[in-house]
Backbone as CSV, one residue per row, in Angstrom:
resi,resn,N_x,N_y,N_z,CA_x,CA_y,CA_z,C_x,C_y,C_z
1,MET,119.009,109.321,-37.810,120.235,108.717,-38.313,121.180,108.384,-37.185
2,ALA,121.260,109.320,-36.264,122.205,109.090,-35.147,121.830,107.915,-34.339
3,ALA,120.469,107.713,-34.216,119.989,106.605,-33.347,120.194,105.260,-34.035
4,SER,120.113,105.192,-35.305,120.232,103.918,-35.980,121.669,103.591,-36.310
5,TYR,122.448,104.471,-36.113,123.924,104.210,-36.515,124.598,103.627,-35.343
6,MET,125.363,102.527,-35.549,126.143,101.907,-34.501,127.528,101.609,-35.111
7,SER,128.512,101.562,-34.145,129.863,101.398,-34.594,130.142,99.929,-34.792
8,PRO,131.088,99.586,-35.695,131.396,98.143,-35.940,131.952,97.440,-34.722
9,ARG,132.651,98.172,-33.883,133.224,97.504,-32.700,132.102,97.079,-31.772
10,TYR,131.118,97.918,-31.712,130.025,97.523,-30.831,129.307,96.321,-31.337
11,ASN,129.208,96.178,-32.566,128.574,95.006,-33.149,129.376,93.801,-32.886
12,ASN,130.678,93.848,-32.997,131.513,92.694,-32.741,131.383,92.218,-31.279
13,ASP,131.234,93.170,-30.364,131.054,92.784,-28.962,129.797,92.002,-28.755
14,LEU,128.777,92.435,-29.430,127.511,91.716,-29.316,127.560,90.323,-29.815
15,ASP,128.262,90.140,-30.907,128.375,88.781,-31.499,129.177,87.879,-30.576
16,TYR,130.193,88.443,-29.948,131.044,87.617,-29.016,130.205,87.159,-27.819
17,ASP,129.458,88.091,-27.351,128.575,87.687,-26.154,127.609,86.635,-26.494
18,ASP,127.053,86.724,-27.707,126.104,85.672,-28.125,126.773,84.355,-28.215
19,CYS,127.926,84.297,-28.699,128.661,83.032,-28.824,128.930,82.449,-27.436
20,VAL,129.402,83.316,-26.606,129.753,82.842,-25.229,128.542,82.259,-24.542
21,SER,127.415,82.992,-24.662,126.186,82.528,-24.011,125.712,81.202,-24.570
22,SER,125.842,81.058,-25.844,125.393,79.795,-26.461,126.251,78.650,-26.047
23,ASP,127.587,78.919,-25.941,128.463,77.849,-25.500,128.159,77.493,-24.043
24,TYR,127.843,78.437,-23.271,127.522,78.218,-21.857,126.229,77.373,-21.745
25,ASP,125.332,77.704,-22.555,124.070,76.900,-22.536,124.337,75.461,-22.924
26,ASP,125.169,75.240,-23.904,125.461,73.875,-24.312,126.160,73.090,-23.227
27,ASP,127.031,73.768,-22.506,127.729,73.059,-21.384,126.719,72.710,-20.287
28,ARG,125.791,73.635,-20.095,124.783,73.346,-19.023,123.924,72.153,-19.437
29,ASP,123.597,72.067,-20.720,122.787,70.928,-21.164,123.565,69.643,-21.002
30,ILE,124.798,69.634,-21.277,125.624,68.411,-21.181,125.718,67.983,-19.670
31,GLU,125.950,69.021,-18.834,126.069,68.686,-17.406,124.709,68.157,-16.898
32,ALA,123.600,68.732,-17.381,122.304,68.248,-16.918,122.060,66.863,-17.351
33,ASN,122.469,66.491,-18.551,122.271,65.098,-19.013,123.071,64.147,-18.198
34,LEU,124.362,64.540,-17.907,125.213,63.703,-17.089,124.612,63.531,-15.663
35,SER,124.121,64.605,-15.092,123.522,64.487,-13.766,122.289,63.615,-13.740
36,ASP,121.491,63.683,-14.782,120.312,62.787,-14.909,120.688,61.356,-14.924
37,GLU,121.699,61.020,-15.682,122.115,59.581,-15.711,122.650,59.155,-14.358
38,ASP,123.390,59.995,-13.780,123.975,59.633,-12.391,122.828,59.460,-11.397
39,THR,121.808,60.320,-11.507,120.669,60.221,-10.592,119.918,58.928,-10.798
40,GLU,119.763,58.533,-12.038,118.984,57.288,-12.292,119.797,56.102,-11.776
41,ASP,121.081,56.065,-11.943,121.878,54.982,-11.392,121.798,54.972,-9.901
42,ALA,121.855,56.138,-9.327,121.791,56.190,-7.855,120.448,55.749,-7.320
43,SER,119.361,56.118,-8.044,118.035,55.747,-7.588,117.827,54.217,-7.696
44,GLU,118.362,53.618,-8.776,118.282,52.183,-8.917,118.973,51.473,-7.773
45,THR,120.103,51.938,-7.440,120.885,51.389,-6.321,120.172,51.512,-4.992
46,ASP,119.566,52.714,-4.811,118.820,52.928,-3.599,117.573,52.025,-3.475
47,MET,116.909,51.814,-4.613,115.745,50.938,-4.621,116.150,49.502,-4.227
48,VAL,117.231,49.048,-4.795,117.704,47.705,-4.448,117.981,47.592,-3.001
49,LYS,118.706,48.622,-2.518,119.089,48.612,-1.075,117.815,48.599,-0.248
50,ARG,116.876,49.411,-0.618,115.605,49.546,0.123,114.849,48.216,0.166
51,GLU,114.815,47.609,-1.026,114.130,46.302,-1.081,114.847,45.284,-0.216
52,GLU,116.120,45.308,-0.232,116.830,44.350,0.654,116.563,44.646,2.085
53,GLU,116.580,45.921,2.441,116.308,46.317,3.820,114.883,45.936,4.199
54,TYR,113.925,46.154,3.277,112.498,45.820,3.528,112.346,44.324,3.759
55,THR,113.058,43.558,2.952,112.988,42.115,3.058,113.566,41.671,4.407
56,GLU,114.698,42.292,4.754,115.282,41.955,6.065,114.311,42.308,7.189
57,ILE,113.707,43.478,7.072,112.775,43.876,8.137,111.578,42.949,8.237
58,LYS,111.059,42.556,7.080,109.926,41.643,7.061,110.349,40.246,7.671
59,GLU,111.531,39.799,7.343,111.989,38.556,7.907,112.147,38.679,9.379
60,GLN,112.672,39.825,9.822,112.838,40.029,11.282,111.541,40.086,11.978
61,MET,110.551,40.777,11.382,109.241,40.872,11.940,108.561,39.504,12.032
62,TYR,108.751,38.731,10.968,108.177,37.373,10.946,108.777,36.507,12.082
63,GLN,110.140,36.587,12.195,110.794,35.824,13.244,110.320,36.294,14.631
64,ASP,110.170,37.616,14.792,109.712,38.079,16.093,108.299,37.629,16.385
65,LYS,107.425,37.706,15.393,106.034,37.257,15.624,105.987,35.760,15.884
66,LEU,106.796,34.993,15.099,106.831,33.564,15.340,107.314,33.229,16.760
67,LEU,108.342,33.935,17.194,108.882,33.734,18.504,107.855,34.104,19.591
68,GLN,107.133,35.222,19.279,106.093,35.638,20.272,104.950,34.624,20.325
69,ILE,104.545,34.081,19.168,103.436,33.118,19.151,103.909,31.827,19.878
70,LYS,105.158,31.400,19.635,105.647,30.237,20.345,105.669,30.425,21.855
71,LYS,106.026,31.662,22.185,106.102,31.996,23.615,104.637,31.969,24.270
72,GLN,103.679,32.525,23.521,102.291,32.510,23.974,101.756,31.068,24.035
73,LEU,102.128,30.248,23.052,101.708,28.856,23.068,102.257,28.132,24.286
74,GLN,103.517,28.395,24.577,104.120,27.738,25.733,103.430,28.198,27.015
75,GLN,103.139,29.512,27.083,102.382,30.023,28.283,100.966,29.423,28.369
76,LEU,100.370,29.232,27.192,98.994,28.625,27.178,99.037,27.152,27.666
77,GLN,100.061,26.430,27.200,100.189,25.079,27.684,100.444,24.988,29.187
78,GLU,101.201,25.990,29.705,101.525,25.996,31.091,100.372,26.634,31.903
79,GLY,99.385,27.254,31.215,98.246,27.872,31.885,98.493,29.196,32.502
80,VAL,99.522,29.915,32.036,99.845,31.173,32.650,99.692,32.317,31.631
81,LEU,99.094,32.068,30.512,98.828,33.101,29.511,97.812,34.112,30.044
82,PRO,98.130,35.387,30.110,97.205,36.370,30.734,95.837,36.383,30.111
83,GLU,95.761,36.359,28.763,94.473,36.356,28.117,93.649,35.083,28.496
84,TYR,94.375,33.949,28.488,93.686,32.690,28.865,93.225,32.735,30.297
85,MET,94.064,33.224,31.226,93.687,33.306,32.642,92.489,34.237,32.831
86,LYS,92.437,35.351,32.064,91.333,36.274,32.194,90.037,35.657,31.725
87,LYS,90.037,35.005,30.611,88.842,34.383,30.049,88.474,33.170,30.895
88,ASN,89.455,32.483,31.386,89.164,31.285,32.286,88.467,31.764,33.575
89,CYS,88.884,32.886,34.125,88.292,33.407,35.323,86.798,33.795,35.047
90,ARG,86.559,34.424,33.864,85.189,34.758,33.540,84.320,33.529,33.345
91,ILE,84.848,32.527,32.727,84.086,31.267,32.520,83.772,30.585,33.818
92,GLU,84.824,30.574,34.725,84.630,29.932,36.029,83.553,30.719,36.849
93,GLN,83.538,32.069,36.696,82.520,32.839,37.406,81.116,32.528,36.877
94,GLN,81.035,32.368,35.516,79.739,31.979,34.929,79.283,30.604,35.404
95,TYR,80.274,29.696,35.521,79.970,28.343,35.985,79.463,28.352,37.394
96,ARG,80.126,29.136,38.282,79.684,29.224,39.661,78.282,29.866,39.754
97,ASP,78.042,30.869,38.946,76.694,31.528,38.964,75.646,30.519,38.499
98,ARG,75.982,29.759,37.492,75.010,28.776,37.008,74.726,27.688,38.015
99,LEU,75.794,27.196,38.682,75.610,26.253,39.738,74.695,26.788,40.824
100,LEU,74.964,28.030,41.208,74.157,28.649,42.277,72.687,28.727,41.898
101,SER,72.457,29.199,40.646,71.016,29.277,40.203,70.392,27.885,40.126
102,ASN,71.149,26.863,39.703,70.605,25.524,39.669,70.282,25.025,41.045
103,GLU,71.114,25.345,41.993,70.873,24.904,43.396,69.597,25.605,43.916
104,ILE,69.473,26.897,43.627,68.259,27.634,44.081,67.033,27.037,43.404
105,TRP,67.100,26.731,42.137,65.965,26.152,41.450,65.617,24.795,41.971
106,ARG,66.641,23.971,42.262,66.406,22.633,42.793,65.732,22.736,44.177
107,GLY,66.196,23.664,44.995,65.579,23.839,46.297,64.109,24.280,46.197
108,TYR,63.813,25.148,45.203,62.462,25.590,45.017,61.562,24.430,44.517
109,GLU,62.034,23.661,43.552,61.263,22.560,43.060,61.071,21.507,44.152
110,GLN,62.073,21.271,44.936,61.936,20.301,46.013,60.919,20.754,47.070
111,GLU,60.924,22.048,47.336,59.956,22.604,48.269,58.550,22.497,47.774
112,VAL,58.376,22.772,46.479,57.052,22.606,45.863,56.560,21.185,45.906
113,VAL,57.455,20.247,45.558,57.064,18.805,45.596,56.754,18.391,46.979
114,GLU,57.517,18.819,47.965,57.237,18.467,49.391,55.853,19.031,49.841
115,LYS,55.559,20.251,49.421,54.272,20.809,49.777,53.104,20.003,49.125
116,GLU,53.295,19.652,47.865,52.256,18.829,47.194,52.113,17.463,47.864
117,TRP,53.275,16.900,48.258,53.219,15.607,48.881,52.481,15.700,50.260
118,ILE,52.774,16.743,50.974,52.045,16.954,52.275,50.556,17.130,52.052
119,LYS,50.190,17.892,51.019,48.732,18.062,50.735,48.101,16.749,50.364
120,GLU,48.748,15.987,49.501,48.216,14.681,49.118,48.109,13.724,50.292
121,LYS,49.097,13.731,51.194,49.078,12.920,52.338,47.886,13.317,53.254
122,GLN,47.769,14.620,53.505,46.649,15.096,54.355,45.308,14.763,53.729
123,ALA,45.206,14.905,52.417,43.916,14.536,51.757,43.639,13.022,51.852
124,ALA,44.737,12.219,51.711,44.526,10.765,51.829,44.138,10.391,53.269
125,VAL,44.763,11.022,54.269,44.454,10.735,55.691,43.011,11.166,55.967
126,LYS,42.612,12.357,55.446,41.240,12.834,55.666,40.235,11.891,55.029
127,ASP,40.542,11.475,53.798,39.575,10.562,53.135,39.503,9.207,53.897
128,PHE,40.633,8.726,54.366,40.664,7.494,55.145,39.823,7.625,56.406
129,GLU,40.041,8.741,57.083,39.312,8.974,58.362,37.774,9.068,58.072
130,GLU,37.401,9.779,57.019,36.020,9.867,56.709,35.385,8.543,56.357
131,LYS,36.121,7.749,55.531,35.599,6.430,55.171,35.523,5.495,56.434
132,LYS,36.552,5.602,57.278,36.538,4.784,58.495,35.375,5.191,59.372
133,PHE,35.145,6.527,59.543,34.046,6.986,60.323,32.712,6.563,59.753
134,GLY,32.531,6.677,58.413,31.325,6.238,57.770,31.083,4.717,57.939
135,LEU,32.156,3.959,57.771,31.987,2.526,57.980,31.613,2.177,59.403
136,LYS,32.245,2.875,60.337,31.906,2.639,61.756,30.471,3.004,62.065
137,GLU,29.990,4.120,61.496,28.647,4.554,61.702,27.651,3.551,61.044
138,ASN,27.973,3.064,59.872,27.076,2.087,59.220,27.016,0.817,60.056
139,LEU,28.170,0.327,60.515,28.167,-0.890,61.315,27.389,-0.670,62.607
140,ILE,27.562,0.495,63.232,26.835,0.743,64.463,25.303,0.774,64.192
141,ALA,24.954,1.406,63.063,23.514,1.442,62.729,22.981,0.044,62.463
142,GLU,23.773,-0.805,61.741,23.333,-2.158,61.511,23.192,-2.974,62.842
143,PHE,24.182,-2.798,63.715,24.138,-3.479,64.970,22.967,-2.980,65.828
144,GLU,22.694,-1.713,65.835,21.559,-1.174,66.576,20.273,-1.723,66.034
145,GLU,20.192,-1.834,64.711,18.980,-2.401,64.092,18.825,-3.856,64.518
146,LYS,19.929,-4.591,64.439,19.820,-5.999,64.861,19.470,-6.149,66.311
147,LYS,20.045,-5.209,67.114,19.774,-5.224,68.548,18.274,-4.998,68.817
148,ARG,17.707,-3.982,68.060,16.270,-3.728,68.217,15.425,-4.922,67.830
149,HIS,15.823,-5.598,66.707,15.089,-6.774,66.320,15.156,-7.872,67.362
150,ILE,16.350,-8.054,67.901,16.492,-9.107,68.956,15.677,-8.784,70.156
151,GLU,15.692,-7.487,70.569,14.893,-7.109,71.725,13.400,-7.303,71.473
152,ASN,12.947,-6.981,70.230,11.560,-7.189,69.900,11.205,-8.648,69.987
153,GLU,12.102,-9.452,69.455,11.854,-10.936,69.529,11.835,-11.411,70.909
154,ARG,12.730,-10.877,71.722,12.785,-11.311,73.148,11.520,-10.916,73.889
155,SER,11.055,-9.664,73.633,9.805,-9.249,74.356,8.634,-10.054,73.832
156,THR,8.682,-10.432,72.552,7.557,-11.264,72.054,7.606,-12.628,72.697
157,MET,8.764,-13.189,72.808,8.929,-14.534,73.421,8.518,-14.461,74.881
158,GLU,8.832,-13.386,75.588,8.418,-13.294,76.985,6.952,-13.142,77.123
159,LEU,6.312,-12.450,76.166,4.854,-12.307,76.204,4.128,-13.591,75.897
160,THR,4.633,-14.355,74.990,3.959,-15.598,74.617,4.234,-16.773,75.611
161,GLY,5.160,-16.572,76.566,5.399,-17.658,77.585,6.648,-18.447,77.265
162,ASP,6.867,-19.406,78.128,8.070,-20.263,78.011,7.676,-21.611,77.428
163,SER,6.694,-21.629,76.527,6.267,-22.906,75.931,7.360,-23.438,74.988
164,MET,8.266,-22.527,74.519,9.257,-23.065,73.594,10.402,-23.752,74.340
165,GLU,10.541,-23.503,75.595,11.638,-24.079,76.339,11.264,-25.517,76.737
166,VAL,12.083,-26.457,76.415,11.863,-27.826,76.808,12.707,-28.114,78.049
167,LYS,12.008,-28.215,79.220,12.718,-28.422,80.412,12.984,-29.894,80.661
168,PRO,14.149,-30.303,80.972,14.457,-31.723,81.223,13.773,-32.190,82.539
169,VAL,13.337,-33.439,82.487,12.696,-34.007,83.684,13.788,-34.521,84.683
170,MET,13.671,-34.044,85.884,14.675,-34.422,86.899,14.298,-35.760,87.495
171,THR,15.134,-36.720,87.386,14.864,-38.096,87.953,15.998,-38.403,88.920
172,ARG,15.612,-39.157,89.902,16.647,-39.663,90.868,16.881,-41.135,90.629
173,LYS,18.098,-41.503,90.614,18.461,-42.904,90.521,18.863,-43.489,91.878
174,LEU,18.133,-44.553,92.261,18.433,-45.179,93.557,19.397,-46.341,93.359
175,ARG,20.087,-46.650,94.415,21.011,-47.751,94.363,20.240,-49.087,94.308
176,ARG,20.660,-49.971,93.495,19.984,-51.228,93.369,20.435,-52.194,94.477
177,ARG,19.422,-52.842,95.054,19.811,-53.809,96.100,20.360,-55.093,95.487
178,PRO,21.084,-55.877,96.285,21.681,-57.087,95.712,20.669,-58.064,95.212
179,ASN,19.518,-58.231,95.925,18.576,-59.271,95.539,17.514,-58.779,94.539
180,ASP,17.546,-57.524,94.224,16.551,-56.979,93.273,16.890,-57.394,91.852
181,PRO,15.926,-57.712,91.028,16.203,-58.072,89.642,16.746,-56.829,88.898
182,MET,17.416,-57.128,87.781,17.949,-56.049,86.949,16.800,-55.302,86.332
183,PRO,16.801,-53.983,86.428,15.722,-53.228,85.806,15.841,-53.212,84.307
184,LEU,14.669,-53.242,83.668,14.696,-53.181,82.208,15.117,-51.751,81.726
185,PRO,15.837,-51.688,80.674,16.200,-50.351,80.165,14.979,-49.611,79.628
186,GLU,14.857,-48.367,80.010,13.705,-47.599,79.575,13.933,-47.047,78.191
187,LYS,12.944,-47.096,77.418,13.041,-46.542,76.051,12.854,-44.995,76.152
188,ARG,13.843,-44.330,75.646,13.767,-42.883,75.735,12.851,-42.397,74.606
189,ARG,11.981,-41.533,75.058,11.056,-40.914,74.058,11.716,-39.658,73.479
190,LYS,11.480,-39.561,72.225,11.970,-38.359,71.549,11.126,-37.178,71.960
191,PRO,11.761,-36.082,72.356,10.940,-34.911,72.712,10.211,-34.368,71.507
192,SER,8.954,-34.219,71.666,8.117,-33.696,70.571,8.376,-32.187,70.406
193,PRO,8.469,-31.770,69.210,8.722,-30.321,68.988,7.597,-29.474,69.522
194,ALA,8.019,-28.370,70.092,7.029,-27.455,70.671,6.132,-26.906,69.602
195,GLN,4.902,-26.860,69.895,3.940,-26.324,69.007,3.053,-25.312,69.672
196,LEU,2.729,-24.299,68.935,1.855,-23.236,69.428,0.545,-23.292,68.710
197,ASN,-0.481,-23.385,69.445,-1.858,-23.426,68.888,-2.509,-22.055,69.109
198,TYR,-2.756,-21.334,68.078,-3.372,-20.037,68.187,-4.854,-20.216,68.135
199,ILE,-5.511,-20.023,69.236,-6.950,-20.172,69.360,-7.621,-18.830,69.134
200,LEU,-6.964,-17.740,69.670,-7.564,-16.431,69.559,-7.177,-15.757,68.214
201,ASP,-8.005,-14.712,67.924,-7.659,-13.937,66.736,-6.617,-12.935,67.034
202,GLU,-6.080,-12.302,66.007,-4.987,-11.337,66.195,-5.473,-10.125,67.010
203,SER,-6.699,-9.700,66.765,-7.243,-8.529,67.535,-7.272,-8.873,69.019
204,GLU,-7.706,-10.102,69.378,-7.781,-10.504,70.784,-6.378,-10.596,71.378
205,ILE,-5.459,-11.140,70.550,-4.061,-11.216,71.059,-3.505,-9.824,71.293
206,LEU,-3.787,-8.874,70.403,-3.325,-7.496,70.620,-3.906,-6.885,71.909
207,GLU,-5.204,-7.169,72.142,-5.769,-6.600,73.353,-5.152,-7.192,74.595
208,ASP,-4.872,-8.535,74.561,-4.179,-9.133,75.712,-2.753,-8.515,75.891
209,LEU,-2.101,-8.307,74.743,-0.737,-7.754,74.839,-0.829,-6.355,75.454
210,LYS,-1.795,-5.577,75.049,-1.940,-4.219,75.599,-2.140,-4.289,77.143
211,ALA,-2.973,-5.219,77.554,-3.204,-5.344,78.989,-1.941,-5.755,79.735
212,LEU,-1.196,-6.692,79.143,0.012,-7.157,79.781,1.075,-6.040,79.833
213,ASN,1.166,-5.277,78.746,2.130,-4.173,78.718,1.780,-3.120,79.704
214,LYS,0.517,-2.872,79.900,0.119,-1.851,80.894,0.549,-2.307,82.276
215,LEU,0.377,-3.590,82.539,0.762,-4.103,83.858,2.310,-4.118,84.051
216,SER,3.033,-4.459,82.954,4.490,-4.544,83.087,5.138,-3.219,82.853
217,GLY,4.414,-2.202,82.315,5.038,-0.893,82.087,5.856,-0.834,80.799
218,ARG,5.722,-1.838,79.916,6.508,-1.792,78.682,5.640,-1.259,77.539
219,PRO,6.243,-0.623,76.522,5.452,-0.101,75.405,4.937,-1.300,74.582
220,LEU,3.849,-1.028,73.915,3.184,-2.046,73.086,4.009,-2.267,71.817
221,GLN,4.240,-3.488,71.555,4.889,-3.876,70.294,3.815,-3.999,69.224
222,LYS,3.890,-3.185,68.225,2.882,-3.227,67.149,3.101,-4.438,66.241
223,LYS,4.241,-5.085,66.334,4.479,-6.232,65.519,3.589,-7.358,65.903
224,PRO,2.885,-7.971,64.996,1.974,-9.099,65.345,2.793,-10.280,65.787
225,VAL,2.111,-11.114,66.655,2.781,-12.250,67.197,2.897,-13.311,66.080
226,SER,4.083,-13.819,65.973,4.383,-14.792,64.957,5.025,-15.983,65.587
227,PRO,4.974,-17.116,64.989,5.668,-18.316,65.553,7.166,-18.060,65.554
228,PRO,7.837,-18.667,66.522,9.314,-18.461,66.634,10.044,-18.930,65.415
229,ASN,9.562,-20.044,64.799,10.264,-20.569,63.688,10.183,-19.690,62.406
230,SER,9.261,-18.716,62.461,9.138,-17.798,61.353,9.633,-16.415,61.704
231,ALA,10.441,-16.299,62.729,10.902,-14.988,63.193,11.808,-14.321,62.195
232,ASP,12.626,-15.158,61.541,13.564,-14.580,60.581,12.826,-14.012,59.377
233,SER,11.708,-14.683,59.012,11.017,-14.205,57.813,10.283,-12.864,58.071
234,SER,9.961,-12.617,59.401,9.263,-11.394,59.717,10.188,-10.194,59.784
235,LEU,11.529,-10.395,59.775,12.433,-9.293,59.860,12.330,-8.472,58.557
236,PRO,12.384,-7.147,58.635,12.322,-6.318,57.391,13.595,-6.472,56.599
237,MET,13.455,-6.387,55.307,14.621,-6.465,54.417,15.429,-5.114,54.566
238,GLU,16.719,-5.241,54.407,17.590,-4.057,54.493,17.609,-3.367,53.123
239,ALA,17.064,-2.156,53.097,16.994,-1.354,51.853,17.231,0.063,52.212
240,LYS,18.125,0.666,51.473,18.456,2.115,51.685,18.986,2.691,50.376
241,ILE,18.966,4.043,50.324,19.377,4.762,49.153,20.478,5.700,49.571
242,GLU,21.659,5.570,48.910,22.791,6.404,49.189,23.428,6.824,47.914
243,ASP,23.730,8.095,47.776,24.467,8.643,46.602,23.808,8.228,45.286
244,GLY,22.479,8.231,45.218,21.820,7.921,43.964,21.824,6.449,43.646
245,ARG,22.159,5.559,44.592,22.150,4.143,44.411,21.277,3.454,45.421
246,LEU,20.759,2.316,45.048,19.853,1.563,45.965,20.579,0.335,46.489
247,TYR,20.578,0.193,47.814,21.188,-1.001,48.409,20.011,-1.873,48.920
248,TYR,19.934,-3.115,48.309,18.821,-3.974,48.626,19.322,-5.394,48.479
249,ASP,18.959,-6.215,49.452,19.302,-7.642,49.474,20.845,-7.845,49.267
250,LYS,21.587,-7.022,50.013,23.029,-7.091,50.031,23.697,-6.833,48.652
251,ARG,22.948,-6.071,47.802,23.443,-5.714,46.482,23.173,-4.289,46.216
252,TRP,23.973,-3.640,45.355,23.787,-2.270,44.958,23.125,-2.236,43.530
253,PHE,22.124,-1.384,43.451,21.438,-1.173,42.179,21.603,0.284,41.781
254,HIS,21.839,0.497,40.501,22.004,1.861,39.981,21.030,2.176,38.849
255,LYS,20.966,3.421,38.472,20.082,3.855,37.428,20.419,3.216,36.101
256,GLY,19.345,2.716,35.395,19.542,2.071,34.111,19.871,0.568,34.192
257,GLN,19.781,-0.006,35.361,20.118,-1.430,35.543,18.836,-2.293,35.287
258,PRO,18.947,-3.342,34.486,17.787,-4.220,34.280,17.584,-5.092,35.510
259,VAL,16.291,-5.225,35.891,15.899,-5.978,37.139,14.644,-6.756,36.861
260,TYR,14.369,-7.680,37.797,13.072,-8.378,37.872,12.360,-7.877,39.126
261,ILE,11.048,-7.626,38.997,10.206,-7.164,40.085,9.151,-8.229,40.323
262,GLU,8.997,-8.563,41.618,7.969,-9.508,42.036,7.133,-8.914,43.148
263,ALA,5.899,-9.336,43.174,4.968,-8.915,44.227,3.977,-10.003,44.469
264,LYS,3.263,-9.891,45.647,2.300,-10.963,45.954,1.141,-10.995,44.967
265,ASP,0.683,-9.823,44.604,-0.522,-9.728,43.724,-0.103,-9.447,42.272
266,MET,1.112,-9.707,41.894,1.562,-9.347,40.559,2.604,-10.428,40.102
267,GLU,2.536,-10.691,38.787,3.464,-11.669,38.276,4.860,-11.080,38.128
268,LYS,5.812,-11.891,37.925,7.218,-11.439,37.771,7.369,-10.674,36.457
269,ILE,7.778,-9.418,36.586,7.966,-8.574,35.358,9.379,-8.155,35.251
270,MET,9.705,-7.794,33.998,11.068,-7.273,33.675,10.958,-5.785,33.515
271,GLY,11.995,-5.131,34.036,11.999,-3.660,33.970,13.426,-3.128,34.081
272,ILE,13.530,-1.797,33.931,14.824,-1.040,34.055,14.625,0.058,35.019
273,ILE,15.514,0.252,35.953,15.456,1.344,36.925,15.722,2.639,36.158
274,SER,14.687,3.498,36.156,14.782,4.788,35.418,15.139,5.937,36.364
275,THR,14.650,5.862,37.604,14.916,6.998,38.551,15.114,6.434,39.926
276,ILE,16.084,7.010,40.696,16.260,6.638,42.128,16.198,7.900,42.899
277,GLY,15.119,8.052,43.651,14.945,9.235,44.497,15.487,9.083,45.869
278,THR,14.978,9.807,46.819,15.436,9.675,48.210,14.686,8.619,48.947
279,GLN,13.373,8.410,48.654,12.526,7.420,49.354,11.778,6.555,48.406
280,GLU,12.050,6.615,47.112,11.318,5.840,46.150,12.193,5.641,44.873
281,ILE,11.774,4.671,44.075,12.374,4.390,42.783,11.352,4.203,41.759
282,LEU,11.657,4.499,40.511,10.793,4.286,39.394,11.372,3.225,38.479
283,VAL,10.565,2.208,38.145,11.050,1.144,37.272,10.192,1.174,36.015
284,LYS,10.866,1.265,34.869,10.172,1.227,33.563,9.969,-0.198,33.139
285,ARG,8.735,-0.554,32.965,8.384,-1.916,32.570,8.775,-2.115,31.080
286,CYS,9.227,-3.288,30.777,9.666,-3.615,29.418,8.485,-4.034,28.508
287,ASP,7.394,-4.482,29.132,6.275,-4.959,28.334,5.411,-3.849,27.748
288,ASN,5.088,-2.848,28.543,4.267,-1.754,28.086,4.845,-0.330,28.309
289,ASN,6.131,-0.273,28.655,6.884,0.981,28.849,6.229,1.916,29.892
290,SER,5.350,1.372,30.755,4.800,2.148,31.851,5.829,2.142,33.002
291,LYS,5.665,3.070,33.922,6.567,3.247,35.032,5.874,2.821,36.324
292,LEU,6.600,1.991,37.064,6.075,1.458,38.364,6.826,2.162,39.517
293,ARG,6.072,2.769,40.413,6.631,3.501,41.517,6.726,2.544,42.728
294,ILE,7.911,2.379,43.299,8.102,1.509,44.457,8.785,2.316,45.521
295,TYR,8.126,2.315,46.706,8.697,3.040,47.842,9.677,2.185,48.585
296,LEU,10.595,2.833,49.293,11.604,2.139,50.042,11.026,1.279,51.162
297,THR,9.950,1.764,51.788,9.285,1.012,52.822,8.639,-0.280,52.297
298,GLN,8.158,-0.222,51.065,7.581,-1.406,50.444,8.628,-2.519,50.231
299,LEU,9.817,-2.073,49.849,10.926,-3.044,49.743,11.312,-3.656,51.143
300,GLN,11.325,-2.746,52.080,11.713,-3.207,53.453,10.704,-4.171,54.043
301,LYS,9.407,-3.937,53.794,8.337,-4.752,54.352,8.135,-6.022,53.512
302,GLY,8.728,-6.131,52.332,8.626,-7.265,51.519,7.461,-7.310,50.588
303,LYS,6.765,-6.150,50.423,5.649,-6.115,49.467,6.148,-6.229,48.062
304,TYR,7.334,-5.737,47.779,7.982,-5.926,46.481,9.370,-6.542,46.721
305,SER,9.776,-7.378,45.772,11.142,-7.884,45.816,11.798,-7.567,44.459
306,MET,13.100,-7.455,44.554,13.813,-7.055,43.318,15.148,-7.904,43.250
307,CYS,15.446,-8.260,42.016,16.706,-8.998,41.760,17.284,-8.551,40.424
308,ARG,18.551,-8.727,40.271,19.194,-8.354,38.985,18.844,-9.327,37.899
309,ARG,18.986,-8.821,36.700,18.877,-9.675,35.505,19.835,-9.234,34.448
310,SER,20.218,-10.156,33.607,21.153,-9.820,32.530,20.426,-9.206,31.327
311,MET,21.114,-8.415,30.540,20.490,-7.790,29.388,20.055,-8.817,28.334
């Protein structure tokens, strides 16, 4: 009972405190509402100011950048922009390096071309010298052959005598006396052509030649004695084989060439050169497809004759 009992005065104090605290809470709520409104107004004002400041800053930055770009453009036009000068130096260095490499390559190519030209020139000179030497040797051989033929003919003429020489008759003309009659003009006789009458056989002529050669110390000429007017016909024909080709009668014949073949004991036949050896040739006859073997000596002695023909 004592615990639950309270005095009326104490109860009144409690009620008063409750009223005061509630009033205080209401005042606090009102102040809070007023402060929130003021804060919102202040924040809106700050935002506007900040936006204006931001716009001004952006404008200032734009102007600064524009001024900087104009300055760089002016430096670029004047050629003093650091970035331009740096890149220009690098490009110039690349240009110089490329020129140097091109010069080195040009010198190398020029050296190679000069070496090839020297080689070609040396080869041409060598070929010319070889051909000139070969031509000289061929001409010397031909002249030596002609010289031997002439010497043979000369020795033959010396052995047969001087019957071919027509010696003029020496006459003396005397002065005519005043009282002598005029002499009649003499009719000149035409000199008769020299003729050789062969009475002996060839064997007897050869024996006489042997005897004369023994006396004179000259070697025996195996060539039979022939009349001087037929000396050219007794000369051997020029025939030789070089590089797989036949040189005969001042013409060159090659393998597969159509020709005519003539001989003393054979009619004129048509054929094709099938093989050219070192001392002989094979001619394929067109009539029976048989092969005719002709030696180089036979062409030289005139046993066979050859001429070209058209297909």
